[in-house]
C-alpha positions in Angstrom: -2.2 -26.9 -9.0 -2.6 -23.9 -11.2 -1.7 -20.4 -10.0 -4.5 -17.9 -11.0 -3.3 -14.7 -9.6 -1.0 -12.7 -7.4 -3.1 -10.3 -5.4 -1.2 -7.3 -4.3 -1.5 -6.3 -0.6 0.9 -4.3 1.5 0.5 -6.6 4.6 0.9 -10.1 3.1 1.6 -11.9 -0.1 -1.6 -13.2 -1.4 -1.7 -15.9 -4.1 -4.7 -17.6 -5.6 -4.7 -21.3 -6.9 -7.0 -23.7 -8.4 -6.5 -27.3 -7.5 -8.8 -30.5 -7.3 -12.2 -28.6 -7.6 -11.0 -25.9 -5.1 -9.7 -22.4 -4.9 -6.9 -22.2 -2.6 -6.1 -18.7 -1.0 -2.5 -18.6 0.3 -1.4 -15.8 2.5 2.3 -15.5 3.4 4.0 -13.1 5.7 7.7 -13.8 6.5 8.2 -17.4 7.4 4.5 -18.0 8.1 1.6 -18.9 5.7 -2.1 -19.5 5.9 -4.0 -21.4 3.3 -7.9 -21.4 2.9 -9.6 -23.9 0.7 -12.9 -22.9 -0.9 -14.9 -25.4 -3.0 -15.6 -24.2 -6.5 -19.1 -25.4 -5.9 -19.5 -22.7 -3.2 -18.7 -19.7 -5.3 -19.7 -18.8 -8.9 -16.3 -17.4 -10.0 -12.9 -16.3 -9.2 -14.3 -12.9 -8.7 -16.3 -14.1 -5.8 -12.9 -15.2 -4.2 -11.6 -11.7 -4.6 -14.8 -10.5 -3.0 -14.1 -12.7 0.1 -10.7 -11.0 0.5 -12.0 -7.7 1.8 -10.1 -5.6 4.3 -11.8 -7.3 7.3 -10.7 -10.7 6.3 -7.1 -9.5 5.5 -6.9 -7.7 8.8 -8.1 -10.9 10.7 -5.4 -12.9 8.8 -2.7 -10.4 9.6 -3.5 -10.5 13.2 -3.5 -14.3 13.2 0.0 -14.1 11.6 1.1 -12.1 14.7 -0.5 -14.7 17.0 1.2 -17.5 15.1 4.5 -15.8 15.4 4.0 -15.4 19.1 3.1 -19.0 19.4 6.1 -20.2 17.6 8.4 -17.9 19.6 7.0 -19.2 22.8 7.7 -22.8 21.7 11.3 -21.8 20.9 11.6 -20.1 24.3 10.0 -23.1 26.2 12.6 -25.4 24.8 15.7 -23.0 24.8 15.9 -23.2 21.0 16.9 -20.2 19.0 
């Protein structure tokens, strides 16, 4: 796996990788992460991947992080862990 770029954003750490014929878009916030795989055949360049990372996409991912955190906390609470 080859790291192509760190894409600065105030709400999440975004890293772009190339691996096995795919671009991997990795978003991290605290202990959580989301990874999106995009086939290199579906885009013409790395620039297309950056275009995908518009504010609407990032906002949805950040909202998803909040839901992921709630889901994890609920599981901890259900089992009296934490």
